[in-house]
C-alpha positions in Angstrom: 91.6 79.0 65.8 91.6 82.8 66.9 94.5 85.0 66.5 96.4 86.2 69.9 98.1 89.4 69.5 100.3 91.6 72.4 97.4 93.7 72.0 94.1 91.1 72.8 94.9 91.6 76.1 91.7 92.7 78.2 93.7 95.3 80.2 94.8 97.1 77.0 91.7 99.2 75.8 91.4 101.4 72.7 94.6 99.8 71.0 92.8 98.8 67.7 94.5 101.2 65.7 98.1 100.6 67.3 97.8 97.2 66.3 96.8 98.2 62.5 99.4 100.8 62.2 102.0 98.1 63.2 100.6 95.6 60.9 101.2 98.2 57.9 104.3 99.3 58.8 105.5 95.3 59.3 104.3 94.9 55.8 106.1 97.9 54.0 109.7 96.3 53.4 111.0 99.0 50.5 114.3 100.3 52.2 114.3 103.3 49.9 115.3 106.1 50.3 118.1 105.2 53.1 117.8 106.6 56.4 119.1 107.7 59.8 117.7 108.5 63.3 119.5 110.3 65.9 119.3 111.3 69.4 120.5 114.9 69.4 120.9 117.5 72.2 118.7 120.5 71.6 118.2 124.1 73.5 118.0 123.7 77.0 119.5 120.7 76.7 116.6 118.6 75.9 116.6 115.6 74.2 115.5 115.6 70.5 115.2 113.6 67.6 116.3 114.0 63.9 115.6 111.9 60.8 117.8 112.3 57.9 117.0 111.1 54.3 119.3 110.7 51.9 117.5 112.0 49.0 120.3 113.0 46.4 118.8 113.9 42.8 116.0 115.7 44.6 115.3 119.3 45.1 113.4 121.3 47.6 110.3 121.4 44.7 110.2 117.4 44.3 109.8 117.1 48.4 107.3 117.2 50.4 106.9 116.7 54.3 103.5 116.8 56.0 102.1 115.1 59.0 98.7 113.4 58.9 97.4 112.5 62.1 100.1 110.8 64.2 102.2 110.3 61.2 105.1 111.9 59.7 105.2 111.9 55.8 107.7 112.2 53.5 107.4 112.4 49.6 109.8 112.5 46.6 108.6 113.1 43.0 111.0 113.8 40.2 109.7 115.4 37.5 110.9 114.1 34.1 113.3 116.1 32.4 112.0 115.4 28.9 113.6 113.5 26.3 117.2 112.3 26.9 119.4 109.8 25.1 121.1 107.6 28.0 124.3 105.6 27.2 123.9 104.0 30.8 121.1 104.9 33.2 122.2 104.0 37.0 120.3 106.7 38.8 116.9 106.2 38.8 114.4 108.9 39.0 112.0 106.8 41.2 109.2 108.3 43.5 109.1 107.4 47.0 107.0 107.7 50.2 108.3 107.0 53.8 105.9 107.0 56.6 107.1 107.5 60.5 104.4 106.9 63.2 104.8 109.7 65.9 103.9 109.2 69.3 101.3 111.7 70.8 102.7 115.1 71.4 105.8 114.7 69.1 105.8 117.9 66.7 108.1 118.6 63.8 110.3 121.5 64.7 112.5 121.9 61.5 113.0 120.7 58.1 116.3 121.1 56.1 117.4 119.7 52.7 121.9 120.5 52.4 124.3 118.4 50.1 121.6 115.4 49.4 120.3 115.1 52.9 117.0 115.7 54.2 116.9 116.3 58.1 114.0 116.5 60.0 114.2 117.7 63.7 111.5 116.3 66.0 111.0 117.5 69.1 110.2 114.8 72.0 108.0 116.2 74.7 108.4 115.6 78.5 105.9 113.4 79.4 102.9 115.4 81.9 101.6 112.9 84.4 97.8 113.9 84.6 95.9 112.4 87.6 92.2 112.8 87.5 89.9 112.0 90.3 86.7 110.2 89.4 83.7 110.8 91.4 81.9 107.2 92.2 78.0 107.9 92.2 76.1 106.1 95.0 72.7 104.4 94.2 70.8 102.9 96.9 
């Protein structure tokens, strides 16, 4: 039996990579660190998005924010603080990687760390209408 997906329609051409990305996102179930996504109004009343991650205990040097292809990748790595003797350890120094898939043309405009919250602002571009006429070659 063949697998039918929403992208298997003959009218949707070239969406193979999007289908693979959606499958990968569905499989990543780790909820750490928790995050919010907000819609905000920027300069000139333009709509922007802000991703806010709760990264308490991470310093600026422990965090890395990159864009790779159409993905926003946020990594956190805490250095081991040497030998400590814990009577109770409830705060784990764990690494994380959180990936957000960006639409074509989305840009990261700013990133800031304040009070244990990492905020990343994204510009949402106005879609351009592109109409291109294709000449038809006549062959007799």
